[in-house]
N, CA and C atoms of all chains as a GROMACS GRO file, in nm:
protein
  630
    1MET      N    1  17.306  18.953   2.170
    1MET     CA    2  17.271  18.993   2.305
    1MET      C    3  17.303  19.139   2.333
    2ALA      N    4  17.394  19.194   2.256
    2ALA     CA    5  17.428  19.335   2.281
    2ALA      C    6  17.340  19.428   2.198
    3ASP      N    7  17.312  19.546   2.254
    3ASP     CA    8  17.234  19.647   2.181
    3ASP      C    9  17.322  19.726   2.086
    4GLU      N   10  17.450  19.736   2.124
    4GLU     CA   11  17.544  19.810   2.040
    4GLU      C   12  17.681  19.744   2.048
    5ASN      N   13  17.758  19.754   1.940
    5ASN     CA   14  17.892  19.696   1.936
    5ASN      C   15  17.993  19.801   1.896
    6ILE      N   16  18.110  19.798   1.958
    6ILE     CA   17  18.218  19.882   1.906
    6ILE      C   18  18.342  19.795   1.886
    7ASP      N   19  18.410  19.822   1.776
    7ASP     CA   20  18.530  19.748   1.740
    7ASP      C   21  18.650  19.839   1.760
    8CYS      N   22  18.725  19.816   1.866
    8CYS     CA   23  18.841  19.900   1.897
    8CYS      C   24  18.972  19.828   1.865
    9ARG      N   25  18.965  19.728   1.778
    9ARG     CA   26  19.088  19.657   1.741
    9ARG      C   27  19.185  19.754   1.675
   10GLY      N   28  19.311  19.743   1.714
   10GLY     CA   29  19.414  19.830   1.657
   10GLY      C   30  19.428  19.963   1.730
   11MET      N   31  19.328  20.000   1.808
   11MET     CA   32  19.334  20.128   1.880
   11MET      C   33  19.413  20.113   2.009
   12MET      N   34  19.489  20.218   2.041
   12MET     CA   35  19.563  20.219   2.167
   12MET      C   36  19.509  20.331   2.255
   13CYS      N   37  19.542  20.318   2.385
   13CYS     CA   38  19.501  20.418   2.484
   13CYS      C   39  19.535  20.558   2.434
   14PRO      N   40  19.447  20.655   2.441
   14PRO     CA   41  19.317  20.654   2.512
   14PRO      C   42  19.196  20.624   2.422
   15MET      N   43  19.220  20.585   2.297
   15MET     CA   44  19.108  20.579   2.202
   15MET      C   45  19.000  20.476   2.237
   16PRO      N   46  19.035  20.356   2.288
   16PRO     CA   47  18.925  20.266   2.326
   16PRO      C   48  18.831  20.327   2.431
   17ILE      N   49  18.887  20.399   2.527
   17ILE     CA   50  18.804  20.461   2.631
   17ILE      C   51  18.723  20.577   2.573
   18VAL      N   52  18.784  20.650   2.480
   18VAL     CA   53  18.711  20.760   2.413
   18VAL      C   54  18.593  20.702   2.335
   19GLN      N   55  18.617  20.593   2.260
   19GLN     CA   56  18.509  20.531   2.182
   19GLN      C   57  18.401  20.472   2.274
   20LEU      N   58  18.445  20.414   2.384
   20LEU     CA   59  18.352  20.357   2.483
   20LEU      C   60  18.262  20.468   2.540
   21THR      N   61  18.324  20.581   2.574
   21THR     CA   62  18.248  20.694   2.628
   21THR      C   63  18.146  20.745   2.528
   22LYS      N   64  18.188  20.757   2.402
   22LYS     CA   65  18.098  20.807   2.297
   22LYS      C   66  17.982  20.710   2.275
   23ALA      N   67  18.011  20.580   2.277
   23ALA     CA   68  17.906  20.479   2.258
   23ALA      C   69  17.803  20.487   2.370
   24MET      N   70  17.853  20.501   2.494
   24MET     CA   71  17.764  20.509   2.610
   24MET      C   72  17.670  20.629   2.600
   25LYS      N   73  17.722  20.739   2.547
   25LYS     CA   74  17.640  20.861   2.534
   25LYS      C   75  17.523  20.838   2.438
   26ARG      N   76  17.545  20.753   2.337
   26ARG     CA   77  17.439  20.726   2.238
   26ARG      C   78  17.335  20.630   2.293
   27MET      N   79  17.371  20.552   2.396
   27MET     CA   80  17.286  20.443   2.442
   27MET      C   81  17.190  20.485   2.553
   28GLU      N   82  17.089  20.399   2.573
   28GLU     CA   83  16.988  20.423   2.677
   28GLU      C   84  17.026  20.341   2.801
   29SER      N   85  16.974  20.384   2.915
   29SER     CA   86  16.996  20.312   3.040
   29SER      C   87  16.946  20.167   3.028
   30GLY      N   88  17.027  20.072   3.076
   30GLY     CA   89  16.989  19.932   3.072
   30GLY      C   90  17.036  19.859   2.947
   31GLN      N   91  17.077  19.933   2.845
   31GLN     CA   92  17.126  19.869   2.722
   31GLN      C   93  17.267  19.814   2.742
   32VAL      N   94  17.300  19.716   2.660
   32VAL     CA   95  17.428  19.646   2.672
   32VAL      C   96  17.517  19.676   2.552
   33LEU      N   97  17.644  19.703   2.584
   33LEU     CA   98  17.744  19.729   2.480
   33LEU      C   99  17.844  19.613   2.477
   34GLU      N  100  17.874  19.567   2.355
   34GLU     CA  101  17.984  19.472   2.338
   34GLU      C  102  18.101  19.550   2.280
   35MET      N  103  18.213  19.544   2.350
   35MET     CA  104  18.332  19.617   2.306
   35MET      C  105  18.444  19.517   2.279
   36MET      N  106  18.503  19.530   2.160
   36MET     CA  107  18.613  19.443   2.121
   36MET      C  108  18.741  19.527   2.122
   37ALA      N  109  18.845  19.478   2.188
   37ALA     CA  110  18.970  19.555   2.193
   37ALA      C  111  19.090  19.464   2.199
   38ASP      N  112  19.203  19.512   2.147
   38ASP     CA  113  19.327  19.433   2.160
   38ASP      C  114  19.442  19.516   2.219
   39ASP      N  115  19.409  19.634   2.272
   39ASP     CA  116  19.509  19.711   2.346
   39ASP      C  117  19.528  19.638   2.479
   40PRO      N  118  19.650  19.587   2.509
   40PRO     CA  119  19.667  19.514   2.635
   40PRO      C  120  19.631  19.597   2.758
   41GLY      N  121  19.643  19.731   2.746
   41GLY     CA  122  19.607  19.819   2.856
   41GLY      C  123  19.458  19.819   2.887
   42ALA      N  124  19.377  19.782   2.788
   42ALA     CA  125  19.231  19.786   2.805
   42ALA      C  126  19.184  19.692   2.915
   43LYS      N  127  19.261  19.586   2.939
   43LYS     CA  128  19.225  19.487   3.040
   43LYS      C  129  19.215  19.550   3.179
   44GLU      N  130  19.299  19.649   3.204
   44GLU     CA  131  19.292  19.723   3.331
   44GLU      C  132  19.206  19.848   3.316
   45ASP      N  133  19.212  19.909   3.198
   45ASP     CA  134  19.145  20.039   3.179
   45ASP      C  135  18.993  20.030   3.178
   46VAL      N  136  18.939  19.929   3.114
   46VAL     CA  137  18.792  19.920   3.105
   46VAL      C  138  18.730  19.895   3.244
   47PRO      N  139  18.785  19.801   3.325
   47PRO     CA  140  18.731  19.787   3.461
   47PRO      C  141  18.744  19.917   3.543
   48ALA      N  142  18.855  19.990   3.526
   48ALA     CA  143  18.873  20.117   3.598
   48ALA      C  144  18.768  20.218   3.555
   49TRP      N  145  18.743  20.223   3.425
   49TRP     CA  146  18.640  20.314   3.371
   49TRP      C  147  18.503  20.277   3.428
   50SER      N  148  18.475  20.147   3.431
   50SER     CA  149  18.347  20.097   3.482
   50SER      C  150  18.330  20.133   3.629
   51HIS      N  151  18.435  20.110   3.706
   51HIS     CA  152  18.434  20.141   3.850
   51HIS      C  153  18.402  20.289   3.872
   52ARG      N  154  18.464  20.374   3.790
   52ARG     CA  155  18.452  20.518   3.810
   52ARG      C  156  18.318  20.573   3.761
   53THR      N  157  18.266  20.517   3.652
   53THR     CA  158  18.143  20.572   3.594
   53THR      C  159  18.017  20.503   3.647
   54GLY      N  160  18.034  20.383   3.706
   54GLY     CA  161  17.918  20.312   3.758
   54GLY      C  162  17.843  20.231   3.653
   55ASN      N  163  17.893  20.229   3.529
   55ASN     CA  164  17.835  20.142   3.427
   55ASN      C  165  17.893  20.002   3.447
   56GLU      N  166  17.805  19.904   3.456
   56GLU     CA  167  17.848  19.772   3.500
   56GLU      C  168  17.917  19.688   3.391
   57LEU      N  169  18.042  19.650   3.420
   57LEU     CA  170  18.114  19.555   3.333
   57LEU      C  171  18.080  19.416   3.388
   58PHE      N  172  17.990  19.346   3.319
   58PHE     CA  173  17.943  19.220   3.379
   58PHE      C  174  18.006  19.096   3.318
   59GLU      N  175  18.078  19.111   3.209
   59GLU     CA  176  18.147  18.995   3.152
   59GLU      C  177  18.268  19.037   3.071
   60THR      N  178  18.374  18.960   3.082
   60THR     CA  179  18.495  18.981   3.002
   60THR      C  180  18.537  18.846   2.946
   61LYS      N  181  18.562  18.842   2.816
   61LYS     CA  182  18.607  18.718   2.752
   61LYS      C  183  18.736  18.746   2.677
   62GLU      N  184  18.830  18.652   2.683
   62GLU     CA  185  18.953  18.670   2.606
   62GLU      C  186  18.967  18.560   2.504
   63GLU      N  187  18.998  18.601   2.382
   63GLU     CA  188  19.027  18.504   2.276
   63GLU      C  189  19.160  18.543   2.215
   64GLY      N  190  19.267  18.478   2.261
   64GLY     CA  191  19.400  18.517   2.217
   64GLY      C  192  19.429  18.658   2.265
   65ASP      N  193  19.467  18.747   2.171
   65ASP     CA  194  19.496  18.886   2.206
   65ASP      C  195  19.371  18.972   2.213
   66LEU      N  196  19.261  18.914   2.171
   66LEU     CA  197  19.137  18.992   2.163
   66LEU      C  198  19.057  18.981   2.294
   67ILE      N  199  19.009  19.094   2.340
   67ILE     CA  200  18.928  19.096   2.463
   67ILE      C  201  18.789  19.150   2.430
   68TYR      N  202  18.687  19.079   2.478
   68TYR     CA  203  18.549  19.125   2.463
   68TYR      C  204  18.500  19.172   2.600
   69PHE      N  205  18.445  19.293   2.603
   69PHE     CA  206  18.389  19.347   2.726
   69PHE      C  207  18.239  19.365   2.706
   70TYR      N  208  18.162  19.327   2.807
   70TYR     CA  209  18.017  19.349   2.804
   70TYR      C  210  17.979  19.444   2.915
   71ILE      N  211  17.923  19.557   2.876
   71ILE     CA  212  17.896  19.664   2.971
   71ILE      C  213  17.750  19.706   2.963
   72LYS      N  214  17.688  19.714   3.080
   72LYS     CA  215  17.549  19.757   3.088
   72LYS      C  216  17.545  19.903   3.133
   73LYS      N  217  17.476  19.984   3.054
   73LYS     CA  218  17.469  20.127   3.089
   73LYS      C  219  17.379  20.148   3.210
   74LYS      N  220  17.426  20.226   3.306
   74LYS     CA  221  17.349  20.247   3.429
   74LYS      C  222  17.229  20.340   3.404
   75MET      N  223  18.190  20.846   4.421
   75MET     CA  224  18.139  20.842   4.285
   75MET      C  225  18.010  20.921   4.269
   76SER      N  226  17.945  20.948   4.385
   76SER     CA  227  17.818  21.022   4.376
   76SER      C  228  17.840  21.166   4.330
   77GLU      N  229  17.945  21.230   4.386
   77GLU     CA  230  17.970  21.367   4.341
   77GLU      C  231  18.084  21.366   4.240
   78GLU      N  232  18.082  21.464   4.151
   78GLU     CA  233  18.181  21.465   4.044
   78GLU      C  234  18.321  21.492   4.096
   79LYS      N  235  18.416  21.413   4.050
   79LYS     CA  236  18.556  21.434   4.083
   79LYS      C  237  18.611  21.540   3.988
   80LYS      N  238  18.719  21.602   4.032
   80LYS     CA  239  18.776  21.709   3.949
   80LYS      C  240  18.927  21.690   3.934
   81LEU      N  241  18.974  21.706   3.809
   81LEU     CA  242  19.117  21.696   3.778
   81LEU      C  243  19.162  21.825   3.713
   82THR      N  244  19.274  21.880   3.763
   82THR     CA  245  19.331  21.996   3.695
   82THR      C  246  19.468  21.959   3.640
   83ILE      N  247  19.495  22.009   3.521
   83ILE     CA  248  19.621  21.981   3.452
   83ILE      C  249  19.684  22.114   3.412
   84VAL      N  250  19.813  22.128   3.440
   84VAL     CA  251  19.887  22.248   3.399
   84VAL      C  252  19.988  22.205   3.293
   85VAL      N  253  19.989  22.274   3.180
   85VAL     CA  254  20.080  22.241   3.070
   85VAL      C  255  20.168  22.362   3.042
   86THR      N  256  20.301  22.345   3.053
   86THR     CA  257  20.391  22.460   3.033
   86THR      C  258  20.484  22.445   2.912
   87GLU      N  259  20.467  22.338   2.836
   87GLU     CA  260  20.552  22.320   2.718
   87GLU      C  261  20.466  22.287   2.597
   88ASP      N  262  20.522  22.308   2.479
   88ASP     CA  263  20.441  22.291   2.357
   88ASP      C  264  20.488  22.175   2.270
   89THR      N  265  20.570  22.086   2.326
   89THR     CA  266  20.620  21.977   2.242
   89THR      C  267  20.512  21.869   2.226
   90PHE      N  268  20.526  21.793   2.119
   90PHE     CA  269  20.428  21.692   2.079
   90PHE      C  270  20.397  21.592   2.191
   91ASP      N  271  20.502  21.544   2.258
   91ASP     CA  272  20.484  21.444   2.363
   91ASP      C  273  20.400  21.499   2.478
   92LYS      N  274  20.434  21.621   2.521
   92LYS     CA  275  20.362  21.679   2.634
   92LYS      C  276  20.220  21.719   2.595
   93ALA      N  277  20.206  21.767   2.472
   93ALA     CA  278  20.073  21.804   2.421
   93ALA      C  279  19.982  21.681   2.418
   94MET      N  280  20.030  21.573   2.359
   94MET     CA  281  19.948  21.454   2.347
   94MET      C  282  19.919  21.394   2.485
   95MET      N  283  20.021  21.391   2.570
   95MET     CA  284  20.004  21.337   2.705
   95MET      C  285  19.891  21.412   2.778
   96SER      N  286  19.891  21.543   2.765
   96SER     CA  287  19.787  21.621   2.835
   96SER      C  288  19.648  21.585   2.783
   97MET      N  289  19.636  21.564   2.651
   97MET     CA  290  19.505  21.532   2.594
   97MET      C  291  19.464  21.388   2.623
   98PHE      N  292  19.562  21.296   2.632
   98PHE     CA  293  19.529  21.156   2.667
   98PHE      C  294  19.467  21.154   2.807
   99MET      N  295  19.532  21.225   2.898
   99MET     CA  296  19.483  21.228   3.036
   99MET      C  297  19.349  21.299   3.044
  100ALA      N  298  19.337  21.411   2.973
  100ALA     CA  299  19.214  21.490   2.978
  100ALA      C  300  19.095  21.413   2.920
  101THR      N  301  19.112  21.352   2.802
  101THR     CA  302  18.999  21.282   2.739
  101THR      C  303  18.960  21.160   2.822
  102THR      N  304  19.060  21.088   2.873
  102THR     CA  305  19.031  20.969   2.952
  102THR      C  306  18.955  21.005   3.079
  103ALA      N  307  19.005  21.104   3.151
  103ALA     CA  308  18.939  21.145   3.276
  103ALA      C  309  18.797  21.193   3.248
  104ALA      N  310  18.779  21.272   3.143
  104ALA     CA  311  18.644  21.321   3.109
  104ALA      C  312  18.553  21.203   3.077
  105GLY      N  313  18.608  21.103   3.009
  105GLY     CA  314  18.531  20.982   2.976
  105GLY      C  315  18.493  20.903   3.100
  106MET      N  316  18.569  20.921   3.208
  106MET     CA  317  18.541  20.852   3.334
  106MET      C  318  18.450  20.934   3.424
  107GLY      N  319  18.393  21.041   3.368
  107GLY     CA  320  18.299  21.123   3.445
  107GLY      C  321  18.365  21.226   3.535
  108VAL      N  322  18.494  21.252   3.510
  108VAL     CA  323  18.567  21.349   3.592
  108VAL      C  324  18.560  21.487   3.524
  109GLY      N  325  18.542  21.592   3.601
  109GLY     CA  326  18.546  21.729   3.547
  109GLY      C  327  18.692  21.766   3.525
  110VAL      N  328  18.729  21.806   3.403
  110VAL     CA  329  18.870  21.829   3.372
  110VAL      C  330  18.894  21.974   3.330
  111HIS      N  331  18.998  22.034   3.391
  111HIS     CA  332  19.032  22.173   3.365
  111HIS      C  333  19.181  22.180   3.329
  112VAL      N  334  19.213  22.230   3.210
  112VAL     CA  335  19.352  22.233   3.164
  112VAL      C  336  19.398  22.377   3.146
  113TYR      N  337  19.507  22.411   3.217
  113TYR     CA  338  19.562  22.547   3.214
  113TYR      C  339  19.690  22.546   3.132
  114PHE      N  340  19.695  22.630   3.029
  114PHE     CA  341  19.811  22.636   2.940
  114PHE      C  342  19.889  22.764   2.970
  115SER      N  343  20.014  22.745   3.012
  115SER     CA  344  20.097  22.858   3.052
  115SER      C  345  20.234  22.851   2.983
  116PHE      N  346  20.306  22.962   2.981
  116PHE     CA  347  20.435  22.972   2.911
  116PHE      C  348  20.425  22.908   2.772
  117PHE      N  349  20.517  22.821   2.734
  117PHE     CA  350  20.516  22.769   2.596
  117PHE      C  351  20.395  22.679   2.570
  118GLY      N  352  20.337  22.628   2.678
  118GLY     CA  353  20.216  22.547   2.665
  118GLY      C  354  20.104  22.624   2.596
  119LEU      N  355  20.107  22.757   2.611
  119LEU     CA  356  20.006  22.842   2.548
  119LEU      C  357  20.000  22.824   2.397
  120ASN      N  358  20.115  22.795   2.336
  120ASN     CA  359  20.118  22.774   2.190
  120ASN      C  360  20.018  22.669   2.145
  121LEU      N  361  19.993  22.571   2.232
  121LEU     CA  362  19.902  22.461   2.196
  121LEU      C  363  19.759  22.511   2.175
  122LEU      N  364  19.729  22.629   2.230
  122LEU     CA  365  19.593  22.684   2.212
  122LEU      C  366  19.583  22.774   2.090
  123ARG      N  367  19.698  22.798   2.023
  123ARG     CA  368  19.695  22.884   1.904
  123ARG      C  369  19.636  22.807   1.787
  124LYS      N  370  19.549  22.877   1.714
  124LYS     CA  371  19.486  22.814   1.596
  124LYS      C  372  19.595  22.766   1.500
  125GLY      N  373  19.582  22.642   1.454
  125GLY     CA  374  19.672  22.590   1.350
  125GLY      C  375  19.810  22.548   1.399
  126PHE      N  376  19.836  22.556   1.530
  126PHE     CA  377  19.970  22.519   1.580
  126PHE      C  378  19.989  22.368   1.574
  127GLN      N  379  20.101  22.324   1.516
  127GLN     CA  380  20.130  22.181   1.508
  127GLN      C  381  20.250  22.148   1.595
  128PRO      N  382  20.230  22.080   1.707
  128PRO     CA  383  20.346  22.052   1.794
  128PRO      C  384  20.442  21.949   1.734
  129GLU      N  385  20.569  21.966   1.769
  129GLU     CA  386  20.672  21.871   1.725
  129GLU      C  387  20.746  21.817   1.846
  130LEU      N  388  20.812  21.703   1.828
  130LEU     CA  389  20.891  21.646   1.936
  130LEU      C  390  21.009  21.739   1.969
  131PRO      N  391  21.063  21.730   2.091
  131PRO     CA  392  21.172  21.821   2.129
  131PRO      C  393  21.308  21.781   2.071
  132GLU      N  394  21.387  21.881   2.043
  132GLU     CA  395  21.529  21.870   2.006
  132GLU      C  396  21.567  21.749   1.921
  133LYS      N  397  21.647  21.657   1.981
  133LYS     CA  398  21.701  21.547   1.900
  133LYS      C  399  21.593  21.452   1.849
  134TYR      N  400  21.476  21.454   1.910
  134TYR     CA  401  21.368  21.365   1.866
  134TYR      C  402  21.282  21.428   1.756
  135LYS      N  403  21.304  21.556   1.730
  135LYS     CA  404  21.221  21.632   1.636
  135LYS      C  405  21.199  21.560   1.502
  136PRO      N  406  21.306  21.504   1.440
  136PRO     CA  407  21.285  21.437   1.310
  136PRO      C  408  21.191  21.316   1.318
  137MET      N  409  21.166  21.267   1.438
  137MET     CA  410  21.079  21.149   1.454
  137MET      C  411  20.932  21.186   1.466
  138THR      N  412  20.901  21.316   1.464
  138THR     CA  413  20.762  21.360   1.484
  138THR      C  414  20.666  21.294   1.384
  139GLY      N  415  20.705  21.297   1.255
  139GLY     CA  416  20.618  21.240   1.151
  139GLY      C  417  20.597  21.091   1.172
  140HIS      N  418  20.704  21.023   1.210
  140HIS     CA  419  20.697  20.879   1.235
  140HIS      C  420  20.602  20.850   1.351
  141PHE      N  421  20.614  20.928   1.458
  141PHE     CA  422  20.525  20.912   1.574
  141PHE      C  423  20.379  20.934   1.534
  142MET      N  424  20.357  21.040   1.454
  142MET     CA  425  20.220  21.072   1.414
  142MET      C  426  20.160  20.960   1.330
  143GLU      N  427  20.245  20.904   1.244
  143GLU     CA  428  20.200  20.794   1.158
  143GLU      C  429  20.164  20.671   1.243
  144LYS      N  430  20.250  20.641   1.339
  144LYS     CA  431  20.225  20.527   1.430
  144LYS      C  432  20.095  20.550   1.508
  145MET      N  433  20.078  20.670   1.556
  145MET     CA  434  19.959  20.701   1.636
  145MET      C  435  19.832  20.692   1.552
  146LYS      N  436  19.842  20.736   1.426
  146LYS     CA  437  19.727  20.728   1.338
  146LYS      C  438  19.680  20.584   1.325
  147GLY      N  439  19.778  20.493   1.319
  147GLY     CA  440  19.747  20.349   1.313
  147GLY      C  441  19.680  20.298   1.440
  148MET      N  442  19.690  20.374   1.548
  148MET     CA  443  19.628  20.335   1.676
  148MET      C  444  19.498  20.410   1.698
  149GLY      N  445  19.453  20.481   1.595
  149GLY     CA  446  19.327  20.556   1.606
  149GLY      C  447  19.342  20.695   1.664
  150ILE      N  448  19.468  20.736   1.686
  150ILE     CA  449  19.492  20.869   1.745
  150ILE      C  450  19.532  20.965   1.634
  151ASN      N  451  19.452  21.067   1.612
  151ASN     CA  452  19.483  21.162   1.505
  151ASN      C  453  19.566  21.277   1.557
  152SER      N  454  19.551  21.392   1.500
  152SER     CA  455  19.635  21.507   1.535
  152SER      C  456  19.599  21.565   1.672
  153MET      N  457  19.683  21.657   1.718
  153MET     CA  458  19.656  21.729   1.843
  153MET      C  459  19.524  21.805   1.831
  154ASP      N  460  19.500  21.865   1.714
  154ASP     CA  461  19.372  21.937   1.690
  154ASP      C  462  19.254  21.846   1.717
  155ASP      N  463  19.265  21.726   1.663
  155ASP     CA  464  19.157  21.628   1.676
  155ASP      C  465  19.137  21.586   1.822
  156MET      N  466  19.249  21.567   1.893
  156MET     CA  467  19.240  21.530   2.035
  156MET      C  468  19.178  21.643   2.117
  157MET      N  469  19.211  21.766   2.082
  157MET     CA  470  19.154  21.880   2.155
  157MET      C  471  19.005  21.893   2.127
  158ALA      N  472  18.966  21.866   2.003
  158ALA     CA  473  18.823  21.871   1.968
  158ALA      C  474  18.748  21.762   2.044
  159THR      N  475  18.808  21.643   2.053
  159THR     CA  476  18.746  21.534   2.128
  159THR      C  477  18.733  21.572   2.276
  160ALA      N  478  18.839  21.631   2.330
  160ALA     CA  479  18.837  21.673   2.471
  160ALA      C  480  18.722  21.772   2.494
  161THR      N  481  18.710  21.869   2.406
  161THR     CA  482  18.603  21.970   2.418
  161THR      C  483  18.466  21.903   2.413
  162GLU      N  484  18.453  21.809   2.319
  162GLU     CA  485  18.326  21.737   2.304
  162GLU      C  486  18.290  21.662   2.433
  163LEU      N  487  18.392  21.614   2.504
  163LEU     CA  488  18.369  21.539   2.628
  163LEU      C  489  18.357  21.631   2.750
  164GLY      N  490  18.364  21.762   2.726
  164GLY     CA  491  18.341  21.857   2.836
  164GLY      C  492  18.465  21.912   2.904
  165VAL      N  493  18.585  21.884   2.848
  165VAL     CA  494  18.709  21.938   2.907
  165VAL      C  495  18.713  22.090   2.887
  166LYS      N  496  18.754  22.162   2.992
  166LYS     CA  497  18.764  22.308   2.983
  166LYS      C  498  18.911  22.350   2.968
  167PHE      N  499  18.933  22.444   2.874
  167PHE     CA  500  19.069  22.495   2.850
  167PHE      C  501  19.082  22.639   2.899
  168TYR      N  502  19.197  22.668   2.960
  168TYR     CA  503  19.225  22.802   3.012
  168TYR      C  504  19.359  22.850   2.959
  169ALA      N  505  19.365  22.978   2.921
  169ALA     CA  506  19.490  23.038   2.876
  169ALA      C  507  19.540  23.134   2.983
  170CYS      N  508  19.670  23.126   3.010
  170CYS     CA  509  19.733  23.216   3.109
  170CYS      C  510  19.748  23.355   3.047
  171SER      N  511  19.689  23.454   3.111
  171SER     CA  512  19.689  23.589   3.053
  171SER      C  513  19.829  23.650   3.048
  172THR      N  514  19.913  23.622   3.147
  172THR     CA  515  20.049  23.676   3.147
  172THR      C  516  20.130  23.617   3.031
  173SER      N  517  20.113  23.485   3.007
  173SER     CA  518  20.183  23.421   2.895
  173SER      C  519  20.138  23.483   2.763
  174MET      N  520  20.009  23.515   2.753
  174MET     CA  521  19.959  23.578   2.630
  174MET      C  522  20.029  23.710   2.606
  175GLY      N  523  20.050  23.786   2.713
  175GLY     CA  524  20.120  23.914   2.702
  175GLY      C  525  20.265  23.895   2.664
  176MET      N  526  20.331  23.799   2.726
  176MET     CA  527  20.474  23.774   2.701
  176MET      C  528  20.499  23.728   2.559
  177MET      N  529  20.404  23.649   2.508
  177MET     CA  530  20.425  23.585   2.378
  177MET      C  531  20.346  23.652   2.266
  178ASP      N  532  20.290  23.769   2.297
  178ASP     CA  533  20.212  23.845   2.198
  178ASP      C  534  20.104  23.761   2.132
  179VAL      N  535  20.028  23.694   2.213
  179VAL     CA  536  19.916  23.614   2.163
  179VAL      C  537  19.787  23.688   2.198
  180ALA      N  538  19.703  23.711   2.097
  180ALA     CA  539  19.575  23.779   2.119
  180ALA      C  540  19.464  23.675   2.134
  181VAL      N  541  19.354  23.718   2.192
  181VAL     CA  542  19.240  23.627   2.211
  181VAL      C  543  19.198  23.566   2.077
  182ASP      N  544  19.203  23.647   1.972
  182ASP     CA  545  19.163  23.598   1.838
  182ASP      C  546  19.257  23.490   1.783
  183ASP      N  547  19.377  23.482   1.838
  183ASP     CA  548  19.473  23.380   1.791
  183ASP      C  549  19.442  23.242   1.851
  184LEU      N  550  19.357  23.241   1.954
  184LEU     CA  551  19.331  23.115   2.026
  184LEU      C  552  19.214  23.038   1.965
  185VAL      N  553  19.217  22.908   1.983
  185VAL     CA  554  19.104  22.826   1.938
  185VAL      C  555  18.979  22.867   2.017
  186ASP      N  556  18.865  22.834   1.967
  186ASP     CA  557  18.739  22.876   2.030
  186ASP      C  558  18.718  22.805   2.165
  187GLY      N  559  18.646  22.873   2.251
  187GLY     CA  560  18.602  22.811   2.376
  187GLY      C  561  18.704  22.816   2.489
  188VAL      N  562  18.812  22.896   2.473
  188VAL     CA  563  18.914  22.904   2.577
  188VAL      C  564  18.880  23.019   2.673
  189THR      N  565  18.898  22.996   2.802
  189THR     CA  566  18.880  23.102   2.901
  189THR      C  567  19.016  23.162   2.934
  190VAL      N  568  19.029  23.292   2.926
  190VAL     CA  569  19.155  23.360   2.959
  190VAL      C  570  19.150  23.400   3.106
  191LEU      N  571  19.250  23.359   3.182
  191LEU     CA  572  19.254  23.403   3.321
  191LEU      C  573  19.394  23.404   3.378
  192GLY      N  574  19.408  23.460   3.496
  192GLY     CA  575  19.537  23.468   3.564
  192GLY      C  576  19.548  23.359   3.668
  193ALA      N  577  19.655  23.364   3.746
  193ALA     CA  578  19.682  23.258   3.843
  193ALA      C  579  19.570  23.246   3.946
  194ALA      N  580  19.519  23.359   3.994
  194ALA     CA  581  19.415  23.352   4.098
  194ALA      C  582  19.291  23.281   4.045
  195GLY      N  583  19.255  23.313   3.923
  195GLY     CA  584  19.138  23.249   3.861
  195GLY      C  585  19.157  23.100   3.850
  196PHE      N  586  19.278  23.058   3.812
  196PHE     CA  587  19.300  22.914   3.798
  196PHE      C  588  19.314  22.846   3.933
  197ILE      N  589  19.378  22.912   4.029
  197ILE     CA  590  19.388  22.854   4.164
  197ILE      C  591  19.248  22.828   4.220
  198ASP      N  592  19.158  22.920   4.191
  198ASP     CA  593  19.020  22.905   4.238
  198ASP      C  594  18.958  22.777   4.179
  199VAL      N  595  18.990  22.749   4.054
  199VAL     CA  596  18.940  22.627   3.990
  199VAL      C  597  19.012  22.504   4.049
  200ALA      N  598  19.145  22.518   4.070
  200ALA     CA  599  19.229  22.404   4.106
  200ALA      C  600  19.220  22.362   4.253
  201ILE      N  601  19.193  22.458   4.340
  201ILE     CA  602  19.213  22.435   4.484
  201ILE      C  603  19.126  22.323   4.540
  202ASP      N  604  19.009  22.304   4.485
  202ASP     CA  605  18.926  22.195   4.539
  202ASP      C  606  18.921  22.076   4.445
  203SER      N  607  19.024  22.062   4.357
  203SER     CA  608  19.025  21.946   4.269
  203SER      C  609  19.080  21.825   4.344
  204ASP      N  610  19.048  21.708   4.296
  204ASP     CA  611  19.088  21.584   4.362
  204ASP      C  612  19.228  21.539   4.322
  205ALA      N  613  19.272  21.582   4.205
  205ALA     CA  614  19.406  21.549   4.160
  205ALA      C  615  19.456  21.658   4.066
  206GLN      N  616  19.588  21.677   4.066
  206GLN     CA  617  19.649  21.775   3.975
  206GLN      C  618  19.765  21.709   3.902
  207LEU      N  619  19.780  21.742   3.777
  207LEU     CA  620  19.894  21.694   3.699
  207LEU      C  621  19.967  21.814   3.644
  208PHE      N  622  20.099  21.810   3.654
  208PHE     CA  623  20.181  21.918   3.596
  208PHE      C  624  20.258  21.857   3.481
  209ILE      N  625  20.234  21.908   3.362
  209ILE     CA  626  20.303  21.854   3.245
  209ILE      C  627  20.390  21.964   3.186
  210GLY      N  628  20.518  21.956   3.217
  210GLY     CA  629  20.608  22.062   3.170
  210GLY      C  630  20.752  22.017   3.175
   0.00000   0.00000   0.00000
């Protein structure tokens, strides 16, 4: 379902947000990114990033320590 | 969110912790669509010198390598790498001209893309920013 995937496992702040920003720059409007992260800070950081940039975080799933974020580029 | 927000950061020290902290904040804010302006003054100016490798302060100094190793495992590379990422994301760097004079630093000693200015020039940039951080 996603147009692009990024694996941020093992990365800590600020790298997941840096990778997320870089991925968004490569993508087209309306495309969906699946982001995988296990930085516990990402749970607050990704929604904050979404709120600020206007790219829609429409789904979050947690599997143990792993968090999946689904973001639609505005 | 319609108009761009602006963050200014002032860095007055050259230790590893403060250097990295400034770049964490700068890259994150830039990634959030914020215009970021970082002013390096006093010892902070060293961070703009080509090839400068910051170390932890005083009693923590021997732990610098350990910290760098741990950070590498988290996807965070050197200060050089963080500064390159910041530049790529549109962060602007400024060098304090008085500090350059005090510390005998020439324009050629600085990394590329730095604007040299004095306090008035930076105040002009900072005065209408939405948030300021002082790291020193």
